[in-house]
N, CA, C and O atoms as a GROMACS GRO file, in nm:
protein
  424
    1LEU      N    1   4.150   1.779   8.938
    1LEU     CA    2   4.236   1.814   8.846
    1LEU      C    3   4.302   1.921   8.758
    1LEU      O    4   4.232   1.986   8.681
    2ASN      N    5   4.407   1.938   8.766
    2ASN     CA    6   4.428   2.052   8.634
    2ASN      C    7   4.436   1.988   8.476
    2ASN      O    8   4.417   1.867   8.462
    3GLU      N    9   4.461   2.067   8.368
    3GLU     CA   10   4.478   2.019   8.257
    3GLU      C   11   4.648   1.957   8.235
    3GLU      O   12   4.702   1.925   8.129
    4GLN      N   13   4.693   1.955   8.345
    4GLN     CA   14   4.864   1.864   8.325
    4GLN      C   15   4.834   1.756   8.382
    4GLN      O   16   4.878   1.652   8.333
    5GLN      N   17   4.766   1.751   8.480
    5GLN     CA   18   4.755   1.637   8.537
    5GLN      C   19   4.668   1.512   8.529
    5GLN      O   20   4.685   1.398   8.571
    6GLN      N   21   4.521   1.597   8.428
    6GLN     CA   22   4.448   1.552   8.322
    6GLN      C   23   4.537   1.440   8.201
    6GLN      O   24   4.517   1.318   8.191
    7TYR      N   25   4.642   1.528   8.114
    7TYR     CA   26   4.738   1.545   8.075
    7TYR      C   27   4.774   1.374   8.101
    7TYR      O   28   4.722   1.279   8.043
    8GLN      N   29   4.889   1.370   8.218
    8GLN     CA   30   4.938   1.284   8.269
    8GLN      C   31   4.888   1.179   8.272
    8GLN      O   32   4.928   1.078   8.214
    9LEU      N   33   4.780   1.192   8.351
    9LEU     CA   34   4.703   1.067   8.360
    9LEU      C   35   4.642   0.972   8.267
    9LEU      O   36   4.619   0.851   8.277
   10LEU      N   37   4.622   1.057   8.177
   10LEU     CA   38   4.529   0.944   8.038
   10LEU      C   39   4.681   0.982   7.934
   10LEU      O   40   4.648   1.014   7.820
   11LYS      N   41   4.773   0.982   7.948
   11LYS     CA   42   4.939   0.979   7.883
   11LYS      C   43   4.951   0.820   7.915
   11LYS      O   44   4.960   0.737   7.824
   12ASN      N   45   4.951   0.783   8.064
   12ASN     CA   46   4.990   0.690   8.152
   12ASN      C   47   4.890   0.563   8.126
   12ASN      O   48   4.942   0.454   8.104
   13ALA      N   49   4.714   0.578   8.130
   13ALA     CA   50   4.711   0.479   8.087
   13ALA      C   51   4.688   0.452   7.939
   13ALA      O   52   4.653   0.341   7.899
   14PHE      N   53   4.706   0.546   7.866
   14PHE     CA   54   4.729   0.450   7.728
   14PHE      C   55   4.862   0.426   7.645
   14PHE      O   56   4.874   0.379   7.531
   15THR      N   57   4.972   0.479   7.746
   15THR     CA   58   5.104   0.398   7.746
   15THR      C   59   5.066   0.270   7.806
   15THR      O   60   5.165   0.201   7.783
   16HIS      N   61   4.991   0.205   7.864
   16HIS     CA   62   5.033   0.118   7.971
   16HIS      C   63   4.902   0.005   7.904
   16HIS      O   64   4.882  -0.096   7.971
   17LEU      N   65   4.803   0.027   7.754
   17LEU     CA   66   4.751  -0.049   7.783
   17LEU      C   67   4.808  -0.086   7.688
   17LEU      O   68   4.892  -0.020   7.626
   18GLU      N   69   4.734  -0.307   7.635
   18GLU     CA   70   4.794  -0.389   7.566
   18GLU      C   71   4.720  -0.332   7.412
   18GLU      O   72   4.613  -0.279   7.384
   19SER      N   73   4.835  -0.374   7.335
   19SER     CA   74   4.852  -0.326   7.200
   19SER      C   75   4.736  -0.331   7.109
   19SER      O   76   4.702  -0.247   7.025
   20ALA      N   77   4.658  -0.494   7.152
   20ALA     CA   78   4.518  -0.486   7.035
   20ALA      C   79   4.399  -0.408   7.126
   20ALA      O   80   4.289  -0.398   7.071
   21ASP      N   81   4.415  -0.349   7.272
   21ASP     CA   82   4.334  -0.251   7.318
   21ASP      C   83   4.341  -0.163   7.269
   21ASP      O   84   4.233  -0.104   7.271
   22ARG      N   85   4.470  -0.077   7.182
   22ARG     CA   86   4.542   0.037   7.190
   22ARG      C   87   4.491   0.092   7.082
   22ARG      O   88   4.444   0.206   7.078
   23LYS      N   89   4.499  -0.010   6.960
   23LYS     CA   90   4.469  -0.064   6.829
   23LYS      C   91   4.250  -0.049   6.848
   23LYS      O   92   4.173   0.007   6.770
   24SER      N   93   4.221  -0.116   6.966
   24SER     CA   94   4.088  -0.112   6.916
   24SER      C   95   4.067   0.082   6.944
   24SER      O   96   4.039   0.164   6.857
   25LEU      N   97   4.079   0.094   7.021
   25LEU     CA   98   4.040   0.239   7.129
   25LEU      C   99   4.080   0.334   7.008
   25LEU      O  100   4.018   0.439   6.996
   26GLU      N  101   4.196   0.297   6.903
   26GLU     CA  102   4.219   0.397   6.797
   26GLU      C  103   4.107   0.369   6.709
   26GLU      O  104   4.022   0.457   6.697
   27LYS      N  105   4.097   0.274   6.652
   27LYS     CA  106   4.024   0.263   6.547
   27LYS      C  107   3.836   0.326   6.622
   27LYS      O  108   3.754   0.398   6.565
   28ARG      N  109   3.830   0.281   6.719
   28ARG     CA  110   3.682   0.328   6.772
   28ARG      C  111   3.725   0.436   6.745
   28ARG      O  112   3.783   0.439   6.636
   29LEU      N  113   3.718   0.566   6.820
   29LEU     CA  114   3.758   0.660   6.831
   29LEU      C  115   3.840   0.723   6.692
   29LEU      O  116   3.855   0.845   6.686
   30ASN      N  117   3.867   0.676   6.633
   30ASN     CA  118   3.890   0.716   6.493
   30ASN      C  119   4.037   0.850   6.517
   30ASN      O  120   4.049   0.958   6.458
   31CYS      N  121   4.123   0.790   6.618
   31CYS     CA  122   4.252   0.865   6.609
   31CYS      C  123   4.320   0.816   6.631
   31CYS      O  124   4.281   0.706   6.670
   32CYS      N  125   4.513   0.835   6.634
   32CYS     CA  126   4.609   0.794   6.627
   32CYS      C  127   4.720   0.822   6.662
   32CYS      O  128   4.774   0.918   6.608
   33ASN      N  129   4.798   0.743   6.769
   33ASN     CA  130   4.849   0.768   6.859
   33ASN      C  131   4.838   0.876   6.999
   33ASN      O  132   4.764   0.975   6.994
   34PHE      N  133   4.902   0.850   7.095
   34PHE     CA  134   4.872   0.982   7.198
   34PHE      C  135   4.867   1.118   7.201
   34PHE      O  136   4.766   1.183   7.228
   35ASP      N  137   5.030   1.185   7.160
   35ASP     CA  138   5.068   1.298   7.119
   35ASP      C  139   5.161   1.288   7.043
   35ASP      O  140   5.206   1.390   6.990
   36ASN      N  141   5.208   1.181   7.021
   36ASN     CA  142   5.316   1.203   6.948
   36ASN      C  143   5.281   1.162   6.795
   36ASN      O  144   5.236   1.056   6.750
   37THR      N  145   5.330   1.322   6.713
   37THR     CA  146   5.308   1.356   6.584
   37THR      C  147   5.413   1.317   6.520
   37THR      O  148   5.399   1.379   6.415
   38THR      N  149   5.497   1.265   6.511
   38THR     CA  150   5.653   1.251   6.414
   38THR      C  151   5.592   1.145   6.341
   38THR      O  152   5.616   1.152   6.221
   39ASN      N  153   5.484   1.002   6.394
   39ASN     CA  154   5.488   0.907   6.296
   39ASN      C  155   5.346   0.912   6.284
   39ASN      O  156   5.306   0.915   6.400
   40LEU      N  157   5.238   0.914   6.199
   40LEU     CA  158   5.109   0.933   6.238
   40LEU      C  159   5.034   0.753   6.132
   40LEU      O  160   4.974   0.649   6.157
   41THR      N  161   5.062   0.785   6.080
   41THR     CA  162   5.077   0.647   6.006
   41THR      C  163   5.121   0.477   5.963
   41THR      O  164   5.083   0.400   5.875
   42ALA      N  165   5.226   0.468   6.079
   42ALA     CA  166   5.270   0.385   6.084
   42ALA      C  167   5.229   0.240   6.197
   42ALA      O  168   5.292   0.134   6.200
   43ASN      N  169   5.115   0.272   6.277
   43ASN     CA  170   5.018   0.214   6.340
   43ASN      C  171   4.880   0.249   6.353
   43ASN      O  172   4.800   0.220   6.442
   44CYS      N  173   4.870   0.307   6.264
   44CYS     CA  174   4.746   0.348   6.291
   44CYS      C  175   4.600   0.279   6.244
   44CYS      O  176   4.620   0.185   6.167
   45PRO      N  177   4.512   0.295   6.261
   45PRO     CA  178   4.366   0.152   6.204
   45PRO      C  179   4.336   0.201   6.047
   45PRO      O  180   4.303   0.318   6.028
   46ASN      N  181   4.346   0.129   5.961
   46ASN     CA  182   4.322   0.155   5.857
   46ASN      C  183   4.259   0.249   5.778
   46ASN      O  184   4.271   0.276   5.659
   47SER      N  185   4.193   0.292   5.862
   47SER     CA  186   4.045   0.361   5.829
   47SER      C  187   4.128   0.570   5.878
   47SER      O  188   4.079   0.680   5.852
   48CYS      N  189   4.267   0.531   5.954
   48CYS     CA  190   4.339   0.647   5.959
   48CYS      C  191   4.444   0.660   5.814
   48CYS      O  192   4.491   0.766   5.771
   49ASN      N  193   4.463   0.530   5.758
   49ASN     CA  194   4.551   0.545   5.668
   49ASN      C  195   4.449   0.661   5.524
   49ASN      O  196   4.506   0.737   5.447
   50LYS      N  197   4.366   0.648   5.527
   50LYS     CA  198   4.293   0.688   5.392
   50LYS      C  199   4.335   0.847   5.412
   50LYS      O  200   4.421   0.904   5.345
   51LYS      N  201   4.267   0.898   5.505
   51LYS     CA  202   4.280   1.065   5.602
   51LYS      C  203   4.357   1.041   5.680
   51LYS      O  204   4.406   0.938   5.725
   52LYS      N  205   4.374   1.209   5.707
   52LYS     CA  206   4.487   1.259   5.849
   52LYS      C  207   4.406   1.265   5.997
   52LYS      O  208   4.321   1.346   6.034
   53CYS      N  209   4.457   1.165   6.059
   53CYS     CA  210   4.331   1.138   6.225
   53CYS      C  211   4.400   1.246   6.333
   53CYS      O  212   4.512   1.297   6.339
   54ASP      N  213   4.281   1.255   6.415
   54ASP     CA  214   4.336   1.313   6.485
   54ASP      C  215   4.433   1.278   6.589
   54ASP      O  216   4.428   1.156   6.607
   55LEU      N  217   4.505   1.325   6.653
   55LEU     CA  218   4.584   1.246   6.787
   55LEU      C  219   4.491   1.205   6.880
   55LEU      O  220   4.402   1.290   6.889
   56CYS      N  221   4.468   1.080   6.975
   56CYS     CA  222   4.375   1.027   7.064
   56CYS      C  223   4.392   1.155   7.158
   56CYS      O  224   4.290   1.152   7.226
   57TYR      N  225   4.471   1.273   7.201
   57TYR     CA  226   4.489   1.318   7.316
   57TYR      C  227   4.381   1.407   7.328
   57TYR      O  228   4.297   1.415   7.417
   58ASP      N  229   4.404   1.502   7.178
   58ASP     CA  230   4.278   1.574   7.123
   58ASP      C  231   4.136   1.574   7.129
   58ASP      O  232   4.043   1.653   7.143
   59VAL      N  233   4.167   1.401   7.107
   59VAL     CA  234   4.012   1.355   7.082
   59VAL      C  235   3.915   1.328   7.223
   59VAL      O  236   3.794   1.328   7.247
   60VAL      N  237   3.998   1.312   7.276
   60VAL     CA  238   3.944   1.259   7.470
   60VAL      C  239   3.904   1.377   7.511
   60VAL      O  240   3.789   1.404   7.544
   61LYS      N  241   4.018   1.472   7.511
   61LYS     CA  242   4.089   1.592   7.633
   61LYS      C  243   3.916   1.659   7.697
   61LYS      O  244   3.883   1.687   7.812
   62GLU      N  245   3.836   1.667   7.562
   62GLU     CA  246   3.688   1.771   7.604
   62GLU      C  247   3.633   1.730   7.666
   62GLU      O  248   3.580   1.797   7.756
   63PRO      N  249   3.608   1.544   7.649
   63PRO     CA  250   3.483   1.529   7.692
   63PRO      C  251   3.567   1.449   7.829
   63PRO      O  252   3.495   1.470   7.926
   64ILE      N  253   3.663   1.385   7.864
   64ILE     CA  254   3.719   1.373   7.968
   64ILE      C  255   3.699   1.501   8.081
   64ILE      O  256   3.642   1.498   8.190
   65ALA      N  257   3.753   1.589   8.029
   65ALA     CA  258   3.733   1.759   8.130
   65ALA      C  259   3.590   1.779   8.166
   65ALA      O  260   3.557   1.833   8.271
   66LEU      N  261   3.505   1.735   8.076
   66LEU     CA  262   3.336   1.762   8.055
   66LEU      C  263   3.303   1.669   8.209
   66LEU      O  264   3.269   1.729   8.311
   67ALA      N  265   3.318   1.523   8.204
   67ALA     CA  266   3.275   1.377   8.268
   67ALA      C  267   3.348   1.424   8.423
   67ALA      O  268   3.292   1.378   8.522
   68LEU      N  269   3.493   1.528   8.448
   68LEU     CA  270   3.554   1.547   8.574
   68LEU      C  271   3.458   1.683   8.615
   68LEU      O  272   3.447   1.699   8.737
   69LYS      N  273   3.400   1.763   8.546
   69LYS     CA  274   3.377   1.877   8.593
   69LYS      C  275   3.205   1.802   8.646
   69LYS      O  276   3.159   1.826   8.758
   70ALA      N  277   3.138   1.722   8.553
   70ALA     CA  278   3.003   1.701   8.574
   70ALA      C  279   3.035   1.554   8.760
   70ALA      O  280   2.947   1.538   8.844
   71GLY      N  281   3.165   1.485   8.765
   71GLY     CA  282   3.161   1.405   8.880
   71GLY      C  283   3.153   1.526   9.021
   71GLY      O  284   3.083   1.523   9.122
   72GLY      N  285   3.266   1.637   8.971
   72GLY     CA  286   3.305   1.656   9.122
   72GLY      C  287   3.136   1.785   9.174
   72GLY      O  288   3.108   1.823   9.288
   73GLY      N  289   3.058   1.819   9.035
   73GLY     CA  290   2.944   1.880   9.079
   73GLY      C  291   2.858   1.811   9.171
   73GLY      O  292   2.800   1.856   9.270
   74VAL      N  293   2.857   1.633   9.101
   74VAL     CA  294   2.780   1.553   9.191
   74VAL      C  295   2.772   1.514   9.326
   74VAL      O  296   2.678   1.481   9.398
   75GLY      N  297   2.944   1.532   9.351
   75GLY     CA  298   2.983   1.534   9.436
   75GLY      C  299   2.999   1.624   9.531
   75GLY      O  300   3.024   1.577   9.643
   76LEU      N  301   2.992   1.745   9.520
   76LEU     CA  302   2.977   1.862   9.621
   76LEU      C  303   2.771   1.864   9.646
   76LEU      O  304   2.732   1.906   9.755
   77PHE      N  305   2.716   1.839   9.593
   77PHE     CA  306   2.597   1.829   9.577
   77PHE      C  307   2.584   1.738   9.717
   77PHE      O  308   2.566   1.791   9.826
   78PHE      N  309   2.599   1.568   9.697
   78PHE     CA  310   2.612   1.478   9.785
   78PHE      C  311   2.671   1.529   9.896
   78PHE      O  312   2.611   1.484   9.993
   79SER      N  313   2.784   1.620   9.939
   79SER     CA  314   2.833   1.660  10.011
   79SER      C  315   2.752   1.735  10.096
   79SER      O  316   2.737   1.716  10.216
   80PHE      N  317   2.694   1.830  10.020
   80PHE     CA  318   2.622   1.955  10.134
   80PHE      C  319   2.452   1.884  10.144
   80PHE      O  320   2.360   1.937  10.205
   81THR      N  321   2.447   1.810  10.100
   81THR     CA  322   2.300   1.777  10.125
   81THR      C  323   2.342   1.636  10.283
   81THR      O  324   2.271   1.625  10.384
   82PHE      N  325   2.488   1.541  10.248
   82PHE     CA  326   2.482   1.525  10.366
   82PHE      C  327   2.540   1.597  10.499
   82PHE      O  328   2.526   1.540  10.607
   83PHE      N  329   2.600   1.713  10.493
   83PHE     CA  330   2.650   1.825  10.602
   83PHE      C  331   2.465   1.893  10.631
   83PHE      O  332   2.425   1.891  10.748
   84LEU      N  333   2.399   1.931  10.555
   84LEU     CA  334   2.256   1.980  10.555
   84LEU      C  335   2.178   1.832  10.640
   84LEU      O  336   2.077   1.857  10.705
   85ALA      N  337   2.222   1.699  10.638
   85ALA     CA  338   2.146   1.621  10.724
   85ALA      C  339   2.175   1.618  10.847
   85ALA      O  340   2.082   1.618  10.928
   86ILE      N  341   2.342   1.615  10.904
   86ILE     CA  342   2.323   1.657  10.999
   86ILE      C  343   2.343   1.752  11.069
   86ILE      O  344   2.368   1.713  11.183
   87TYR      N  345   2.346   1.894  11.056
   87TYR     CA  346   2.260   1.978  11.122
   87TYR      C  347   2.136   1.926  11.180
   87TYR      O  348   2.100   1.899  11.294
   88ILE      N  349   2.075   1.921  11.054
   88ILE     CA  350   1.942   1.870  11.099
   88ILE      C  351   1.889   1.828  11.250
   88ILE      O  352   1.826   1.876  11.344
   89ALA      N  353   1.974   1.669  11.199
   89ALA     CA  354   1.952   1.592  11.247
   89ALA      C  355   2.022   1.613  11.399
   89ALA      O  356   1.991   1.540  11.493
   90ARG      N  357   2.111   1.711  11.409
   90ARG     CA  358   2.203   1.793  11.555
   90ARG      C  359   2.068   1.829  11.667
   90ARG      O  360   2.051   1.797  11.784
   91GLN      N  361   1.968   1.927  11.551
   91GLN     CA  362   1.877   2.036  11.554
   91GLN      C  363   1.797   1.924  11.599
   91GLN      O  364   1.703   1.978  11.657
   92PHE      N  365   1.788   1.850  11.604
   92PHE     CA  366   1.641   1.746  11.651
   92PHE      C  367   1.667   1.677  11.726
   92PHE      O  368   1.564   1.627  11.772
   93ARG      N  369   1.796   1.622  11.794
   93ARG     CA  370   1.764   1.493  11.823
   93ARG      C  371   1.753   1.470  11.946
   93ARG      O  372   1.758   1.358  11.996
   94ASN      N  373   1.728   1.636  12.040
   94ASN     CA  374   1.638   1.547  12.158
   94ASN      C  375   1.539   1.624  12.154
   94ASN      O  376   1.526   1.670  12.267
   95LEU      N  377   1.447   1.670  12.072
   95LEU     CA  378   1.312   1.680  12.028
   95LEU      C  379   1.242   1.528  12.080
   95LEU      O  380   1.249   1.417  12.027
   96LYS      N  381   1.180   1.568  12.190
   96LYS     CA  382   1.055   1.435  12.272
   96LYS      C  383   1.000   1.431  12.150
   96LYS      O  384   1.024   1.496  12.048
   97ASP      N  385   0.893   1.312  12.184
   97ASP     CA  386   0.813   1.229  12.077
   97ASP      C  387   0.709   1.280  12.125
   97ASP      O  388   0.713   1.266  12.248
   98PRO      N  389   0.574   1.356  12.079
   98PRO     CA  390   0.469   1.328  12.154
   98PRO      C  391   0.324   1.252  12.184
   98PRO      O  392   0.217   1.269  12.242
   99HIS      N  393   0.434   1.112  12.064
   99HIS     CA  394   0.318   0.996  12.135
   99HIS      C  395   0.304   0.939  12.230
   99HIS      O  396   0.210   0.877  12.280
  100SER      N  397   0.445   0.968  12.268
  100SER     CA  398   0.529   0.899  12.354
  100SER      C  399   0.455   0.924  12.513
  100SER      O  400   0.408   1.032  12.548
  101SER      N  401   0.460   0.794  12.600
  101SER     CA  402   0.421   0.851  12.701
  101SER      C  403   0.560   0.913  12.793
  101SER      O  404   0.681   0.895  12.784
  102GLY      N  405   0.488   0.980  12.868
  102GLY     CA  406   0.566   1.106  12.917
  102GLY      C  407   0.670   1.093  13.022
  102GLY      O  408   0.770   1.162  13.041
  103ASP      N  409   0.623   0.985  13.090
  103ASP     CA  410   0.726   0.901  13.194
  103ASP      C  411   0.839   0.868  13.163
  103ASP      O  412   0.930   0.891  13.243
  104SER      N  413   0.876   0.787  13.005
  104SER     CA  414   0.943   0.736  12.980
  104SER      C  415   1.091   0.821  12.899
  104SER      O  416   1.067   0.940  12.879
  105PHE      N  417   1.213   0.782  12.861
  105PHE     CA  418   1.282   0.859  12.775
  105PHE      C  419   1.275   0.754  12.644
  105PHE      O  420   1.256   0.796  12.530
  106LEU      N  421   1.283   0.684  12.659
  106LEU     CA  422   1.280   0.538  12.604
  106LEU      C  423   1.173   0.505  12.516
  106LEU      O  424   1.164   0.391  12.469
   0.00000   0.00000   0.00000
């Protein structure tokens, strides 16, 4: 996902949250609103009214990008491992078992 797609995804998730969940998230992250800078203190947690809080998008932008990069790296690792396993299985699929009798194929 590029930065614009991440922004849209996070904005949609934030706007579809219940009011109580949104307030809990803002309180936990010590942020206010997603990207609306016009009225920061109107519906912010009490901790934000004493000092200026960051926007929630600015707070979660870096950790989300890091998590997506890490998830992509893990996915690439396992996909290449899977292709390596397929290659090895194909190479050795017709190899005869030395412990079996020479007359049988099974």
